[in-house]
C-alpha positions in Angstrom: 31.6 92.9 116.7 32.9 89.3 118.0 35.7 88.1 120.4 37.4 85.2 118.9 40.4 83.2 119.3 43.5 84.3 116.9 44.4 80.8 115.0 46.9 82.0 112.1 47.9 84.3 109.9 47.4 84.9 106.7 50.2 85.9 104.2 49.6 87.3 100.5 52.2 89.0 98.4 49.7 90.7 96.0 46.9 92.2 97.1 44.9 95.7 96.6 46.9 98.8 97.4 44.6 100.1 100.0 45.8 96.7 101.6 49.3 97.2 101.8 51.3 97.0 105.1 48.2 95.0 107.1 49.0 92.2 108.5 45.6 89.7 108.4 44.6 86.8 111.5 42.7 84.4 111.1 40.4 84.1 114.4 37.7 82.0 115.5 35.1 83.6 116.6 33.7 82.2 120.2 29.7 81.0 121.3 27.8 82.7 123.3 29.1 79.0 126.1 33.0 80.5 125.6 33.5 77.4 123.0 34.6 78.2 119.4 32.4 77.4 116.6 33.3 76.0 113.0 33.6 79.3 111.2 36.7 81.6 110.8 37.1 85.1 109.6 40.0 86.9 108.3 40.6 90.3 110.4 43.2 93.2 109.8 45.2 93.5 112.6 47.0 96.5 113.6 47.6 96.2 117.1 50.2 92.9 117.5 47.9 90.0 118.8 49.1 87.2 118.3 47.8 82.7 118.0 46.1 81.9 120.7 45.2 84.9 122.1 41.1 86.4 122.6 40.4 89.3 120.4 37.9 91.6 119.8 36.8 91.8 115.6 34.6 94.7 114.6 32.9 95.2 111.2 32.1 97.8 108.3 32.3 101.5 110.0 34.1 101.2 113.0 37.1 98.1 111.7 38.0 100.8 108.5 38.6 103.7 111.9 40.6 101.2 113.7 42.8 100.2 110.5 43.0 104.6 109.9 42.5 104.6 106.3 38.4 105.5 107.2 35.8 104.8 103.5 39.0 104.0 101.4 40.2 100.5 101.5 39.2 97.5 100.6 38.5 95.6 104.1 35.7 95.4 106.1 36.9 93.4 109.3 39.3 93.9 111.6 41.0 93.4 116.1 39.9 96.2 117.7 41.1 94.8 121.3 43.4 92.2 122.4 40.6 90.5 125.3 41.6 90.0 129.1 39.0 88.6 130.6 35.7 87.2 129.4 33.1 86.8 132.0 29.6 85.4 131.0 26.5 83.8 133.6 28.2 80.5 133.8 31.1 81.4 132.5 35.2 83.2 132.9 38.2 83.0 130.5 41.0 84.0 130.6 43.1 84.9 127.6 44.2 81.6 126.9 41.2 79.3 128.4 39.0 76.8 126.8 36.0 76.4 128.1 35.9 72.9 128.4 38.8 73.6 130.9 37.0 76.4 133.2 34.5 74.0 133.7 
């Protein structure tokens, strides 16, 4: 699992049938200091998270279970939670705060 910030949406008019009706988000993972990394992941979103929100992303079987499609899906990354607050040693972030703003 990882914690990240939703930075965008992905629309696809042509996709595998197992992905029909699913919403896709672009998520930027957070590092241990609470800052965004340079990489991004695309995750299915069954919860309705919005751009700017912090989310918990699961991979593999946990993601497929959260999507509710078992093993018959062509995707292995899903939003499984919308984060209210993150507290780590030296870092405390609300849902829309940047790590730099909290220091």
